[in-house]
N, C-alpha and C positions, 0 to 999 in steps of 0.2 A: 504494500500500500504506500503510495507516494505521499510526500509532505513537502510543503514549501519552506520549511524551516531548516533545511540543510541535512535532512536524513529521510530514509524510507523505513518501512516496517516489513519484517519478513518472518516466516517460520522456518526458513532454511537454517540449518545448524552446521557450522564449520568450526574448525579448531582456531582458537584465538591466536593472534600474532602480536600481542601486547607484552612488553617487558616491564620490569620494575627496578628502580634503584633507590636504596636507602641512603640518605645523605649524612645521617647521624641522629642520635636520639636527644636532640636539644629542642625544647618546646616552650611555648608561652602559656600552656595550660597544664593542669594536673588532674586529668580525668581519672576517677577512681577505678574505672574498668579498663584502663589502657593496657594493651599488650606489653608495652615497654615501660611500665610505671617505675620499676627500679632503676632502669638505665637513664630515664629522664630525671629522676630525683637525685641521682648521685653523679656529680660531675667527674668523679674519678673512675667511673665505669668505662672500660675501653670502647664501648659502643656509643658513649655520650657525645663526644665532640664531633662537630661537622668535619667531613673530609675536605681535602683541597679541591679546588675547581679542576685542576689537572687530572686528579684521580677520577672525579665524577665523569669528566669527558671521556676518559679512557674506557670506563665501564659502559657508557652510553654507546660509544663507537663499537664496542664488542657486541652489544645487543643488536645493533643494526647490521653489522657486517658479518658476524659469525653465526648469529642465531636467526637472522632474517626478520627481526621484529620491525614493525612499521609504526608502532605507537609505544608510549612509555608512560608509566605512572611514576612521578617524582614525589617522594615522601621523605619525612624525617623520622621522628620529631615533626617539626613544623617547617615546611620548605619555604614559606614566604619570609622567614627570618634568616634564611641562608644567605650569606654575603655573595653577591654575584648571581642571584637566581635569574635575573633577566638575561644575563649573558648565557647561562646554562640553557634556558628556554630557547634562545636564539640559535645556540649550537645544535640543539635537537633538530630544529627545522633544517639547518644546513646539511645534516647527514641523513635526512629522510625519516626522522622519528617525529610523530605527532605528539606533543607534550601535554600531559595532564598533571595538575598538582592535586595531591590529596591533602586537604587543608581544613583547618577550622575557620579560616577566612577572616579572622578578626583584624589582621593587618589591612585587609582589603576594604575595611570601612573607610580608608583613605582612597578616594576615587583616583587620585593620581598614581598610587601604587598599582591599582588594577589596570589603569590605562597603559602603564609602562610594560606590564606583562603582556597585555594584548598586542601592543606594538611589536614586542619581541617575538611573537608568534605562538602565544598560548592557545592551545586547542580548546580546552575546557577545564572546569574545576569539579572535583569530587569533594563535596563539602560535608563535614561531619556535623549532623544536626541531631543531637542526643537529648531532645526535649526542648522546652520553651520556657521563657520567663525566668523567674528566680530559681526554679527547679534545675534549669540548664546551668545557671551560674553555680549552684551547689555541686552539680555533677562534675563540672570541669574545674572547680576550685578557684574561679576568678569572678569577682563581683563586676557586673556590667557587661559580661561577655555576650549575653543574649542580645543586648541592644546593638553592640558592634556587629554581631553576625547578621542581624536583620538589615543594618545599613549596608553591609557588604552585598547582601542579596539584592537590595534595591540598586546598588551600583552596577551589579551584573546585568540586571534587566535594562537599565538605562544605557549601558555601553554595549549591549548585545553579546555578552560573553556567556556561552552555554554552560550549564551546570547540572550536576546530579547530586543526590543526597545519599549519605550513609547514615544509618540509625541503628545503634546497638540495642539488643533486646535485654538489657539489664533491668532489674526490678524497678529501679527509679525511672526508667524511660517508658514503661508500659502505659501509664496513664496518659501519655502524650502521643501515642502512636497515631490516633485518628487526627489529631491536630497537626502533626508533622506531615501526614498525608495531605491534609487540606492545604497546608502551606505550600507543599510541592505543586499542587494543582494551581493555586492562586498565583504563585511566582513564576510558574513555567518550567519547573525542573523536568528534565527529560527522563530521568530514571530515579527510582528510590530503591535502595538496598537495605533490607532489614537483616542484621547480622547477629546470630545467636551469641550470647555472652559465653565465649568458649575458652578452653584452656590452652592458649598459645603463648609462646615466649615466656615472659615473666609470670604470666598467669598460671604457668605449669608448676609453680613453686608450692602448690597446695595451700596457699594462703586465702583462697576464696571462701566465702561464707554463704550460707543459705539465704541470708538477708540480701545479698547482692545478686544471687543466681535464682531466677524464678523457675518454678516447676513448669513443665511444658503445658500442663493444664491451665496454668495462669496466663501463659503467653497466647494461647489459641484464640480466646475471645477478642482482646484488643488487636491482635494481628489480623484476624479475618475482617474485622471492622475497617481497619486501615486499608487492607487489600480491596475491599468492596469500593471504597472511595476512589482508589487509584484505577481500578478496573472500569468503573463507570466513566471516569474522565479520560480513559485511554492512555494513562501514564504507565510505562513499563515498571513493574515491581518484581523484585527478586528477594528470596529468603534463603539465607545461607546457613548451612550446618545444623539443620533440624531434621529429625526423622519424618518421612512422608506421612506417617500415620497420625501426626499431630493435628492435621486439618482434614476437612472433608475433601472428597475427590476433586471437585472443581477448582480447588486452590493449588493442587499439587504441581501444576505446570510452572508455578513460580519457585519451586523448591530446588535448590542447588546444593547437593552434597559434593564431595570431592570428585566423584566420577562425572558430574555434570558441569563443574566449573570450566573445564577447557572449551566448552561450547558457548560460553558467554564472552563476546568480543571485548567486553570491558574488564574481564578477569585476566590473570597472568598466565602466560605460556609456561608450562611446567619445565620445558627444556631450558630456557634461559633463566627461569626462576631458580632451578636447581643450582645454577652457577652463581647468579648475582646474590643469592641468599646465603652463600657461604660466609661465615663470620668475618674472615679477613677482607672480603669485598665490602663489608659494611662498616669498617672501622677506619678512622683517620690514619692510624699508623700501620694498618694491615697491608701486607703485600697482595698484589693481584695475582690470583692463582691461574694456572692453565685452564682453558675451557674444557668442558666435558659434554658428551652427548647425553641425551635423556636415557638411552639404554645403558650407558656406562654408569650413570647416577643410580638407576634402578638396580644394577648389578651389585652395588655396594650393600644393598639391604639384605637382611636375613632371609626374606622371602624369595629373593631372586639370585641368591648366591649359587648359581648353577653353571657348570662349565659351558662356555660358548654363548651364554645368553646375550652378551653385548654385541655380538656379530651375527647372531642367528637370523638368516634372511626370512624365516617364517614369521618373525615378530614384526607385525605391521606398525605403522606410525600410531594408529589409534590404539593398538594393543599396548604400546609403550606408554601412552598417556593414561590408559586405564590402570596399568601396573603401577605407575607413579601415584595415581589417586589412591589405590589400595594401600600402598606403603605409607602415604601421608596420614591416612586414617588409622590404620592398624598399628604401625610402628611409631610414628612421630607423635600422634595425639592419643594413642591408647583407647580408641573407640571400642565399644563392645556391644554385642547383641545379647538380648534376653533369650531364654529358652523359647518363649512364645514367638520369637522372630522366625523360628524354623518353619512356621506355618504361613509366613507372609509371602505373597506372590512377588514382591519387589525387593526381597532381601538382597538379591545380587546387585542391586543398584544403590542401596542405602548404606550409609556408614554406621547406622545404629545410634547409640547414645554416647555423648561426649565422655572423654576419658575419666573425668572426676564426677560426672553427674550421678552415676550409680552410687558412689560413696555418700553423696548428700541425700539422695531421695530414693534410691533403689530403682528397680526396673519394672515396676508394676503398671506403668502407663502404656506399655506396648499394646497396640490394637492391630493384630495382623490384618493385612489387606488381602481379601479373597479375589483371585483372578482365575479364569478358566485354565490358563497355563502360566507358568512363571515367566515374568518379564526379564529379559536378559540384555536389552539394549539400554545403555545409560541415558539415551535421549527419549526413553519411553514416554515420560510426562512432558519434559521441557520442549519437545518438538511441536507441541500444540501452542506454545506461547508466541505471541507476536513481540519481537524485539527490534529495537532500532538499530539501523546501520547508517552511520554517517556517510555523507556523499563521498568523502575521501576514501572510504573502504568499499564502496559499492562494486568496484571491478572484481574483487575477489570474494567478498562476503555477502553481497546482495542477492 
């Protein structure tokens, strides 16, 4: 379906070609649910300082030239406070990468800062909107943050800078989901991503508490209400890292577990992510390591330590991405299935329960999905969803 605003909509699913670079875990907020909360809070952590512009450019060039990425997410910490961010955005354009900033956007309450990024070649913004009003300020640890973020959104609308939303499904955010969806519709956000409060990075330290992590049963009502608002308005909505059985069937096309992520053009390519996510690539003082193929990265795992795997010609590209997805869920994040999952028709496509969720709440919320035959294609649900494809990507993804 065509659109006059620089994108089309399609149900075609192809593998993403978007990379990611982490500039360093320095930030102007202190979100209580941040993946990198320890690294942001402690200036002596090796991941905290921003890397040099030279190193960032080297990583970006590798994403484009070695991995064939055509777009990139630039994130920190907070990339808008990175010295030389406009130069880095301009460099991305020079080497054929379409640059997105993952940002809280507070700095962009200054219209001049946004204009400078736009002039440098910024493609769009992925803005973290984790609630509204004083609740947002409390969630991010800075008084007045909501007012600045709303001004930044107004600046984006006025200057014609496209934007999408991220919203974490932490307990404090649930009362605001419908309002965040309404804000997206009112301001013209192209996409809204709802992201489960999950145990990645510093969150894997087992410091999370039940007061921060809602039960899936608590998430379902506010989430489906927000999805209804976005579906009615025709705004793309994605839900990441939740089991499919949390919601009724009509909402499952929006759900992306690890096996579905590579089919979202705004998510990261597992091949380049396996390389750019290596700790030394993310540190100011870390050496840049040799590149690796996705099959080589998979072969490091316990699951795929088999002779010849990395060069086996029978392993297709999509097989390699699926293998990587399973490794990320099972080995990196310790997801698990309940015994009742064995009766579910989509078990093969679903990650199950987050690694520490069972320890907090148990596994009694599983509701097996009955199908005439087991679904084996990771795209089984998401192939029904209409997703946007920007005009710059239409030649290969439209």
